[in-house]
VOFIKOL-116139 format. One line per 8 residues: number of its first residue (from 0); for each residue z, y, x negated of C-alpha. Coordinates in steps of 0.1 Angstrom, whole numbers, plus 2048, in hexadecimal, padded with zeros to 3 digits. Each point is the difference from the previous one (the first is absolute). Layout:
BEGIN
NUM> Z/Y/X ~ ...;
***
This chain:
BEGIN
0> 711/72B/7DA ~ 81C/7F6/811 ~ 81A/80F/7E9 ~ 7EA/81D/7FE ~ 803/804/828 ~ 826/7FA/7FD ~ 803/81A/7E6 ~ 7F2/81D/811;
8> 80A/7F8/826 ~ 826/7FB/7F7 ~ 801/825/7F9 ~ 7E9/815/815 ~ 80C/821/7EF ~ 7F4/7F3/7DF ~ 7E1/7F7/80B ~ 7FB/81F/817;
16> 80A/817/7DE ~ 7E6/7E9/7EF ~ 7E6/805/812 ~ 801/822/809 ~ 803/808/7DA ~ 7E2/7EC/7F8 ~ 7ED/817/81B ~ 80D/81D/7F8;
24> 7F2/7F9/7D7 ~ 7DD/809/814 ~ 809/822/806 ~ 810/80B/7E6 ~ 806/7FA/7DA ~ 81D/7ED/7F5 ~ 81A/80D/7EB ~ 820/7F3/7EF;
32> 80D/821/806 ~ 801/7F7/821 ~ 81C/7E8/7FE ~ 827/80C/803 ~ 809/7E8/7E2 ~ 826/80F/802 ~ 801/7F3/823 ~ 7F2/7DE/7F3;
40> 817/7FC/7E4 ~ 81D/80C/80F ~ 7F9/7E6/820 ~ 7FF/7E5/7E6 ~ 81B/805/7EF ~ 815/807/823 ~ 7F3/7DD/80C ~ 807/7EC/7DD;
48> 824/80E/808 ~ 804/7F9/825 ~ 7F4/7DD/7FB ~ 81C/7FD/7E8 ~ 81E/80F/816 ~ 7F2/7ED/81E ~ 807/7E2/7E9 ~ 821/80E/7F9;
56> 80B/7F6/822 ~ 810/824/806 ~ 7F3/807/822 ~ 80A/7DE/808 ~ 821/806/7F6 ~ 806/81D/815 ~ 7F2/7F2/820 ~ 817/7E3/802;
64> 81D/816/7FA ~ 7F5/814/81D ~ 801/7E0/816 ~ 824/802/7FB ~ 804/822/80C ~ 7EF/7FB/820 ~ 810/7FA/820 ~ 7E7/804/81A;
72> 7DB/7FC/802 ~ 7FD/824/7FD ~ 816/806/7DE ~ 7E9/7E1/7F0 ~ 7DF/813/80A ~ 80D/823/7F7 ~ 80F/7F5/7DC ~ 7DE/7EE/7F6;
80> 7EB/81C/80F ~ 811/818/7EE ~ 7FD/7E8/7DA ~ 7DE/7FC/809 ~ 7FD/829/7FF ~ 819/808/7E7 ~ 7F4/7E3/7E9 ~ 7D8/80C/802;
88> 805/81D/7EF ~ 807/7ED/7DF ~ 7EC/7E0/806 ~ 7E6/80E/817 ~ 7F8/7F7/826 ~ 7ED/7E1/7F8 ~ 81A/7F0/7E9 ~ 81F/808/81B;
96> 7E9/7F3/81D ~ 7F5/7E0/7EB ~ 827/7FC/7F2 ~ 80E/80A/823 ~ 7ED/7F3/81D ~ 803/7D6/7F7 ~ 827/80A/7FB ~ 7FF/813/821;
104> 7EA/7E2/812 ~ 817/7E3/7F1 ~ 822/813/80E ~ 7F5/805/822 ~ 7F4/7DB/802 ~ 822/7F8/7FB ~ 80D/816/81C ~ 7E7/7F4/81F;
112> 810/814/81C ~ 7FC/81E/7ED ~ 7E9/819/80D ~ 7E7/81D/7F3 ~ 7F5/7E8/7E7 ~ 7DD/811/7FF ~ 80F/825/802 ~ 816/7F6/7E5;
120> 7E3/7F6/7EB ~ 7E9/820/80A ~ 81F/815/7F5 ~ 7FD/7F0/7E2 ~ 7DD/806/7F4 ~ 804/825/80F ~ 81D/805/7EA ~ 7F1/7F2/7E1;
128> 7DF/81A/808 ~ 818/81B/806 ~ 81A/7FA/7E2 ~ 7E7/7FB/7E8 ~ 7F3/823/802 ~ 81D/814/7F2 ~ 7F7/7F5/7D9 ~ 7DD/809/7F3;
136> 801/7DA/7F3 ~ 80E/7EF/822 ~ 7D8/7FB/809 ~ 7DC/803/7F6 ~ 7F4/81C/814 ~ 81C/816/7F4 ~ 801/7F4/7DB ~ 7DB/80E/801;
144> 808/820/810 ~ 81E/808/7E6 ~ 7E5/7FE/7E2 ~ 7DE/80C/812 ~ 813/821/80F ~ 818/801/7DE ~ 818/808/817 ~ 824/809/7F0;
152> 81C/7E8/80A ~ 816/81B/811 ~ 7DE/804/814 ~ 7FE/7DF/80A ~ 825/7FB/807 ~ 7FD/821/817 ~ 7E6/7EE/818 ~ 80E/7DC/800;
160> 827/80B/808 ~ 7ED/812/821 ~ 7F4/7D9/808 ~ 81B/7F1/7F3 ~ 81B/80D/818 ~ 7EA/802/81C ~ 7F9/7DB/7FE ~ 825/7F9/7FB;
168> 805/810/822 ~ 7E5/7F0/80F ~ 80B/7DB/7F8 ~ 826/809/80B ~ 7F0/803/823 ~ 7E9/7E7/7FE ~ 821/7EA/7FB ~ 811/80D/81D;
176> 7E1/7EE/816 ~ 80D/7E0/7EE ~ 817/7E8/818 ~ 823/7FA/7F2 ~ 806/7D9/7FB ~ 81F/7EF/7EF ~ 7F1/7EA/7E7 ~ 813/7DF/7F8;
184> 810/803/7E1 ~ 7E9/7EF/7E0 ~ 80D/801/7DE ~ 7E4/802/7E8 ~ 801/7F6/7DA ~ 7FB/81F/7F4 ~ 7E3/7FA/7DC ~ 811/80C/7DD;
192> 7EC/819/7EE ~ 801/800/7DA ~ 813/822/7F6 ~ 7F5/7FB/7DC ~ 7DE/80A/80D ~ 805/822/80F ~ 803/812/7E1 ~ 7D8/7F2/7F5;
200> 7F3/808/826 ~ 810/822/7FF ~ 7F3/807/7E0 ~ 7D9/7FA/808 ~ 804/80D/823 ~ 80C/821/7F2 ~ 7E2/802/7E4 ~ 7E6/7F7/81C;
208> 80F/81C/816 ~ 800/818/7E3 ~ 7DB/7FA/7F7 ~ 7FA/804/829 ~ 814/823/7FB ~ 7EB/80C/7E7 ~ 821/801/7EA ~ 7F1/7EB/7E6;
216> 7DC/7F3/7FA ~ 7F8/7EB/819 ~ 7E5/7F1/7EA ~ 81B/7F2/7E6 ~ 81D/7F8/816 ~ 7EB/7EB/819 ~ 7EE/7ED/7EB ~ 820/7F4/7EC;
224> 812/7FD/81F ~ 7E4/7EC/809 ~ 7FF/7E8/7E2 ~ 829/7F9/7FF ~ 7FE/7F9/823 ~ 7E4/7E5/7FA ~ 816/7F1/7E2 ~ 81D/7FF/814;
232> 7EC/7ED/81C ~ 7DA/7F5/7FC ~ 7FF/7F0/820 ~ 804/823/80F ~ 7DC/80C/7F3 ~ 7F4/7E6/818 ~ 811/807/820 ~ 7F4/827/800;
240> 7E9/80B/81A ~ 7E5/80A/7E8 ~ 7EB/805/821 ~ 811/81C/80B ~ 7FD/813/7DC ~ 7D8/7F5/802 ~ 802/813/825 ~ 808/820/7F2;
248> 7E9/803/7E5 ~ 7E6/7F6/817 ~ 809/81A/819 ~ 802/817/7DF ~ 7DA/7FA/7F5 ~ 7F4/800/825 ~ 80E/826/808 ~ 7F7/80C/7DC;
256> 7DC/7F4/80A ~ 801/80F/824 ~ 810/821/7F3 ~ 7E0/804/7EE ~ 7F0/802/820 ~ 7FE/824/80F ~ 7FA/7FC/820 ~ 81B/7E6/806;
264> 81A/80D/7EB ~ 7FB/826/810 ~ 805/7EE/823 ~ 81F/7EE/7F6 ~ 80E/81E/7F0 ~ 7F8/814/81F ~ 818/7E6/816 ~ 81D/805/7EC;
272> 803/827/7F8 ~ 81F/807/812 ~ 823/7EF/802 ~ 7F9/7F2/81F ~ 7DE/7F4/800 ~ 80B/7EC/7DD ~ 821/7F1/80E ~ 7F1/7F5/823;
280> 7DE/7F6/7EF ~ 812/7E9/7E5 ~ 816/7EE/81B ~ 7DD/7F9/813 ~ 7EF/7F5/7E0 ~ 822/7EB/7FA ~ 7FC/7EC/821 ~ 7DE/7F2/7F8;
288> 801/7FA/7D5 ~ 826/802/7FD ~ 817/81C/7ED ~ 7F4/7F8/7DF ~ 7DA/800/7FF ~ 804/81F/815 ~ 816/811/7E6 ~ 7E7/7FB/7E6;
296> 7E2/805/816 ~ 80D/822/80F ~ 812/812/7E1 ~ 7E4/809/7ED ~ 7F5/813/81A ~ 81A/814/80E ~ 81D/819/7ED ~ 818/7FC/81E;
304> 814/7E4/7EC ~ 820/807/812 ~ 7ED/7F3/81F ~ 7ED/7E7/7F3 ~ 824/7F2/7F3 ~ 80E/7FF/821 ~ 7E0/7F3/814 ~ 7F9/7E3/7EB;
312> 827/7F8/800 ~ 808/805/828 ~ 7DB/7EE/803 ~ 80C/7DF/7F2 ~ 811/7FF/822 ~ 7E7/7F6/820 ~ 7E7/7E5/7FC ~ 804/7E0/7EE;
320> 7E9/808/7E6 ~ 80C/823/7F7 ~ 816/7F2/7E5 ~ 7FA/7E3/7EC ~ 82A/7F9/805 ~ 7F6/7FC/826 ~ 7E8/7E2/7FA ~ 819/7F2/7EA;
328> 81C/800/81C ~ 7EC/7F3/816 ~ 7F1/7E2/7EC ~ 825/7F7/7F9 ~ 80C/801/822 ~ 7E1/7EC/80C ~ 808/7E6/7E7 ~ 82A/7FA/811;
336> 7F0/807/821 ~ 7DB/7F9/807 ~ 803/7FF/826 ~ 80D/825/801 ~ 7E1/80D/7EB ~ 7F4/814/822 ~ 820/809/808 ~ 807/80D/7DF;
344> 7E2/814/7FB ~ 807/816/823 ~ 81E/805/7F8 ~ 7FD/80B/7DE ~ 7E4/819/80B ~ 814/80D/81D ~ 820/806/7E6 ~ 7EA/80F/7E7;
352> 7EE/819/818 ~ 824/80D/80D ~ 80F/805/7D8 ~ 7D9/811/7FB ~ 805/81B/81C ~ 824/806/7F9 ~ 7F1/809/7DF ~ 7E2/811/809;
360> 819/816/815 ~ 815/806/7E7 ~ 7E3/80C/7E3 ~ 7EC/80E/81B ~ 81E/81A/804 ~ 808/805/7D9 ~ 7D6/803/7F4;
***
């Protein structure tokens, strides 16, 4: 019983999705057609690939390199925040935060006199959420939307480039509020990476991307990539977040079942009929249940795909539960500075709200 309790309480989103899926089965008839298997297969392939990249140590390599290029506290925060921003495009926001946040916190412990510690940590999380929105595979909600609406590559990048450019501008403005403090010289031994493995990872990564972009059939490419990666390192299979995969499956089931309730589906459709309604509505829903389930919940009831794309990606800003990556970042910071958790939450919310307001004004004008 104790193990069962721990299993369901350590990931509340998983437990909530499981409960909703069970309840939904009372109102609708379960069907496998409700599950988007392309998203599930592609997500599994990406997770295996990313775990192998983590072990490869490429992010740690670049992070340690950047310390040598940082002469002030502003330089250090700017460098690691932009590393989080650009690496999350390929490695997802969760992985960027899981890898870079401990590195950042380890670095600042070496410089006790350095200020703006929390500000830097929050910007690292914000950057990971925003940067991961540029590619379809950068975060789960984009992978789902890209597949669900059968978006063309050109269309997707037309939308994401606006988010990319505006994110960079807002981040550059935020760096101006960080005080410049000269950091003492601190030489680190930069870890070496095995260059012989680069062609292997490049081949696997490109194969997975070809499947995601529908250039090659995903149901052929992804299983082959999974088998190769499993043979390469069997231990990685144990490190996959299977609860995330099941969370997606449960939400697919729930949405499919609830869609069969005519009164409920009509009500939801009426709330997301225009660009403006969909944009603001998806932001609001993201603040309550986080942006990934928000995308899965809303998509079947609206054809405003552009507004939904911008809404759920911007919606990762705001509350601590607006994105799973936010919770990961908070958990990591709390491990290093347990006494600062309340201050962190306050500053996190304040900074995120400011960023969210900037994006609301920008996209409110564009839509």
